[in-house]
C-alpha positions as a Markdown table, in Angstrom:
| # | Residue | x | y | z |
|---|---|---|---|---|
| 1 | Met | 13.0 | 4.0 | 38.3 |
| 2 | Asp | 14.8 | 6.9 | 36.4 |
| 3 | Ile | 14.2 | 10.1 | 38.2 |
| 4 | Phe | 15.4 | 12.1 | 35.1 |
| 5 | Thr | 12.6 | 10.8 | 32.6 |
| 6 | Leu | 9.9 | 13.1 | 31.4 |
| 7 | Glu | 7.4 | 10.2 | 31.2 |
| 8 | His | 6.8 | 8.9 | 34.4 |
| 9 | Ser | 5.3 | 5.6 | 35.9 |
| 10 | Arg | 2.1 | 6.2 | 37.7 |
| 11 | Arg | 4.0 | 5.7 | 41.0 |
| 12 | Ala | 6.7 | 8.3 | 40.1 |
| 13 | Tyr | 4.2 | 10.9 | 38.9 |
| 14 | Arg | 2.1 | 10.5 | 42.0 |
| 15 | Ala | 5.2 | 10.6 | 44.1 |
| 16 | Asp | 5.9 | 14.1 | 42.6 |
| 17 | Phe | 2.5 | 15.5 | 44.1 |
| 18 | Val | 3.1 | 13.8 | 47.4 |
| 19 | Leu | 6.5 | 15.3 | 47.7 |
| 20 | Tyr | 5.4 | 18.6 | 47.1 |
| 21 | Ile | 2.5 | 18.4 | 49.6 |
| 22 | Leu | 4.9 | 17.2 | 52.2 |
| 23 | Ala | 7.4 | 20.1 | 51.2 |
| 24 | Val | 4.6 | 22.7 | 51.6 |
| 25 | Gly | 3.5 | 21.1 | 54.8 |
| 26 | Met | 6.7 | 21.0 | 56.4 |
| 27 | Leu | 7.6 | 24.6 | 55.3 |
| 28 | Val | 4.2 | 25.8 | 56.7 |
| 29 | Ala | 4.9 | 23.9 | 60.0 |
| 30 | Phe | 8.5 | 25.1 | 60.2 |
| 31 | Leu | 7.5 | 28.9 | 59.7 |
| 32 | Leu | 4.6 | 28.5 | 62.1 |
| 33 | Leu | 6.5 | 26.7 | 64.9 |
| 34 | Asp | 9.9 | 28.1 | 64.7 |
| 35 | Gly | 9.3 | 31.5 | 62.9 |
| 36 | Pro | 9.5 | 34.4 | 65.1 |
| 37 | Arg | 5.9 | 35.6 | 66.1 |
| 38 | Ala | 7.0 | 39.3 | 65.6 |
| 39 | Lys | 7.6 | 38.5 | 62.0 |
| 40 | Trp | 4.5 | 36.5 | 61.1 |
| 41 | Pro | 2.9 | 39.5 | 59.2 |
| 42 | Glu | 6.2 | 39.7 | 57.1 |
| 43 | Ile | 6.5 | 36.1 | 56.6 |
| 44 | Ala | 2.7 | 36.0 | 55.3 |
| 45 | Gly | 3.4 | 38.9 | 53.1 |
| 46 | Phe | 6.4 | 37.1 | 51.6 |
| 47 | Ala | 4.4 | 34.0 | 51.2 |
| 48 | Leu | 1.7 | 35.8 | 49.4 |
| 49 | Leu | 4.3 | 37.4 | 47.3 |
| 50 | Gly | 5.8 | 34.1 | 46.3 |
| 51 | Leu | 2.3 | 32.7 | 45.5 |
| 52 | Ala | 1.4 | 35.8 | 43.4 |
| 53 | Gly | 4.8 | 35.7 | 41.7 |
| 54 | Trp | 4.4 | 32.1 | 40.9 |
| 55 | Thr | 1.8 | 33.1 | 38.2 |
| 56 | Gly | 4.3 | 35.0 | 36.5 |
| 57 | Ile | 6.9 | 32.4 | 36.6 |
| 58 | Glu | 4.4 | 30.0 | 35.4 |
| 59 | Tyr | 3.5 | 32.1 | 32.4 |
| 60 | Ala | 7.0 | 32.9 | 31.4 |
| 61 | Leu | 8.2 | 29.4 | 31.8 |
| 62 | His | 5.4 | 28.0 | 29.5 |
| 63 | Arg | 5.5 | 30.7 | 26.9 |
| 64 | Phe | 9.2 | 31.4 | 26.6 |
| 65 | Val | 11.0 | 28.2 | 27.7 |
| 66 | Leu | 8.6 | 25.4 | 27.0 |
| 67 | His | 7.6 | 26.9 | 23.8 |
| 68 | Gly | 10.7 | 28.7 | 22.8 |
| 69 | Met | 13.9 | 27.2 | 23.8 |
| 70 | Gln | 15.4 | 23.7 | 22.9 |
| 71 | Pro | 15.5 | 21.0 | 24.2 |
| 72 | Phe | 12.5 | 22.1 | 26.4 |
| 73 | Lys | 10.3 | 22.9 | 23.3 |
| 74 | Arg | 11.0 | 19.5 | 22.0 |
| 75 | Trp | 10.2 | 17.8 | 25.3 |
| 76 | His | 7.0 | 20.0 | 25.9 |
| 77 | Ala | 5.8 | 19.0 | 22.2 |
| 78 | Glu | 5.8 | 15.4 | 23.5 |
| 79 | His | 3.2 | 16.4 | 26.0 |
| 80 | His | 1.2 | 18.3 | 23.3 |
| 81 | Asp | 1.3 | 15.1 | 21.1 |
| 82 | Arg | 0.1 | 12.9 | 24.1 |
| 83 | Pro | -1.6 | 15.2 | 26.5 |
| 84 | Ala | -2.9 | 12.3 | 28.6 |
| 85 | Ala | 0.5 | 10.5 | 29.1 |
| 86 | Leu | 2.1 | 11.2 | 32.6 |
| 87 | Ile | 4.7 | 13.6 | 31.4 |
| 88 | Cys | 5.9 | 16.2 | 33.8 |
| 89 | Thr | 9.1 | 17.9 | 34.9 |
| 90 | Pro | 11.3 | 15.5 | 37.0 |
| 91 | Thr | 11.0 | 16.4 | 40.7 |
| 92 | Ile | 14.6 | 16.6 | 41.2 |
| 93 | Leu | 14.8 | 19.2 | 38.4 |
| 94 | Ser | 11.9 | 21.4 | 39.7 |
| 95 | Ala | 12.9 | 21.1 | 43.3 |
| 96 | Thr | 16.5 | 22.1 | 42.4 |
| 97 | Leu | 15.4 | 25.1 | 40.1 |
| 98 | Ile | 13.1 | 26.4 | 42.9 |
| 99 | Phe | 15.9 | 26.0 | 45.7 |
| 100 | Thr | 18.5 | 27.6 | 43.3 |
| 101 | Leu | 16.5 | 30.3 | 41.6 |
| 102 | Val | 13.9 | 31.4 | 44.4 |
| 103 | Phe | 15.4 | 30.4 | 47.8 |
| 104 | Leu | 19.0 | 31.2 | 47.3 |
| 105 | Pro | 18.8 | 34.6 | 45.7 |
| 106 | Ser | 16.0 | 35.6 | 48.3 |
| 107 | Leu | 18.3 | 34.8 | 51.0 |
| 108 | Leu | 20.8 | 37.1 | 49.6 |
| 109 | Trp | 18.5 | 40.1 | 49.8 |
| 110 | Ala | 16.0 | 39.1 | 52.7 |
| 111 | Ser | 16.1 | 37.5 | 56.1 |
| 112 | Phe | 16.1 | 33.7 | 56.2 |
| 113 | Trp | 12.5 | 33.6 | 57.4 |
| 114 | Ser | 11.5 | 35.9 | 54.5 |
| 115 | Ala | 13.5 | 33.6 | 51.9 |
| 116 | Cys | 11.7 | 30.5 | 53.4 |
| 117 | Ala | 8.3 | 32.4 | 53.1 |
| 118 | Leu | 8.8 | 33.4 | 49.5 |
| 119 | Thr | 9.9 | 29.9 | 48.8 |
| 120 | Leu | 6.8 | 28.5 | 50.3 |
| 121 | Gly | 4.5 | 30.7 | 48.1 |
| 122 | Val | 6.4 | 29.7 | 45.0 |
| 123 | Leu | 6.1 | 26.0 | 46.0 |
| 124 | Thr | 2.5 | 26.3 | 46.9 |
| 125 | Gly | 2.0 | 28.0 | 43.3 |
| 126 | Tyr | 4.0 | 25.2 | 41.7 |
| 127 | Leu | 1.9 | 22.6 | 43.5 |
| 128 | Ala | -1.4 | 24.3 | 42.5 |
| 129 | Tyr | -0.1 | 24.4 | 38.9 |
| 130 | Ala | 0.6 | 20.7 | 38.9 |
| 131 | Val | -2.8 | 19.8 | 40.4 |
| 132 | Thr | -4.5 | 22.0 | 38.0 |
| 133 | His | -2.6 | 20.9 | 35.0 |
| 134 | His | -3.3 | 17.3 | 35.8 |
| 135 | Ala | -7.0 | 18.0 | 36.4 |
| 136 | Thr | -7.3 | 19.6 | 33.0 |
| 137 | His | -6.2 | 16.5 | 31.3 |
| 138 | His | -7.3 | 13.7 | 33.7 |
| 139 | Trp | -10.4 | 14.8 | 35.8 |
| 140 | Arg | -14.0 | 15.5 | 35.0 |
| 141 | Ala | -15.0 | 19.1 | 35.4 |
| 142 | Asp | -17.5 | 19.4 | 38.2 |
| 143 | Ser | -16.9 | 23.0 | 39.0 |
| 144 | Ala | -17.2 | 26.0 | 36.8 |
| 145 | Trp | -13.7 | 27.0 | 37.5 |
| 146 | Leu | -12.3 | 23.7 | 36.3 |
| 147 | Lys | -14.4 | 23.8 | 33.3 |
| 148 | Arg | -13.1 | 27.3 | 32.5 |
| 149 | Arg | -9.5 | 25.8 | 33.0 |
| 150 | Lys | -10.2 | 22.9 | 30.8 |
| 151 | Arg | -11.4 | 24.8 | 27.9 |
| 152 | Trp | -8.5 | 27.2 | 28.4 |
| 153 | His | -6.1 | 24.6 | 28.3 |
| 154 | Ala | -7.7 | 22.8 | 25.5 |
| 155 | Gln | -7.4 | 26.0 | 23.4 |
| 156 | His | -3.8 | 26.1 | 24.2 |
| 157 | His | -3.2 | 22.6 | 23.0 |
| 158 | His | -5.1 | 23.1 | 19.8 |
| 159 | Gln | -3.4 | 26.5 | 18.8 |
| 160 | Val | -0.7 | 25.3 | 16.4 |
| 161 | Asn | 0.4 | 28.4 | 14.2 |
| 162 | Gln | 0.0 | 31.0 | 16.9 |
| 163 | Pro | 0.2 | 29.4 | 20.4 |
| 164 | Gly | -1.6 | 31.2 | 23.2 |
| 165 | Cys | -3.3 | 30.5 | 26.6 |
| 166 | Phe | -0.1 | 29.8 | 28.4 |
| 167 | Gly | -1.5 | 30.2 | 31.9 |
| 168 | Val | -2.7 | 27.1 | 33.3 |
| 169 | Thr | -3.7 | 28.2 | 36.8 |
| 170 | Ser | -4.7 | 31.8 | 35.7 |
| 171 | Ala | -5.4 | 33.7 | 32.5 |
| 172 | Phe | -4.1 | 37.0 | 33.9 |
| 173 | Trp | -0.8 | 37.2 | 32.3 |
| 174 | Asp | -2.1 | 36.0 | 28.8 |
| 175 | His | -4.5 | 39.0 | 28.9 |
| 176 | Val | -1.9 | 41.5 | 30.0 |
| 177 | Phe | 0.5 | 40.2 | 27.2 |
| 178 | Ala | -2.2 | 39.7 | 24.6 |
| 179 | Ser | -1.4 | 35.8 | 24.2 |
| 180 | Ala | -4.9 | 34.7 | 25.1 |
| 181 | Gly | -5.3 | 33.4 | 21.4 |
| 182 | Pro | -7.6 | 34.3 | 18.7 |
| 183 | Gly | -11.1 | 35.5 | 19.6 |
| 184 | Arg | -10.5 | 35.6 | 23.6 |
């Protein structure tokens, strides 16, 4: 099993979800069991900040990296060409980026506990993104929310000349930056 491929086997694809669920669960347990009680409000605030921050990270990565920079643009085009294929960011790459670009910098300007909490928020957001993106391509839409996300993401996949609808878990930043696409 090559951990650096974009298209995954079913087993590797599912392992990505399991590893992120475990990471989120272990970080929650660590913060609750070892985090100082006096800092719990601060820890919760940083976790929420990381979760909210994820929406902006998701939008920026999708719009400016996956649709704007090679080789990521070419790799992402493969997903657009075959949306049902099990194509995703290799876990080793996403985990390394989150550790390097979220945990380490936040450790420089905040406490260890705050850095862990901010990372928890971003990890939770990433997991929500991964599940939502998978659901838009592979699940039946039984809820109104998922139906809206599926329509939104389908619009993204079908806007060729002027791509839009970059948010997967939220349309917020698409509305802020007027990238919701034609007629939205």
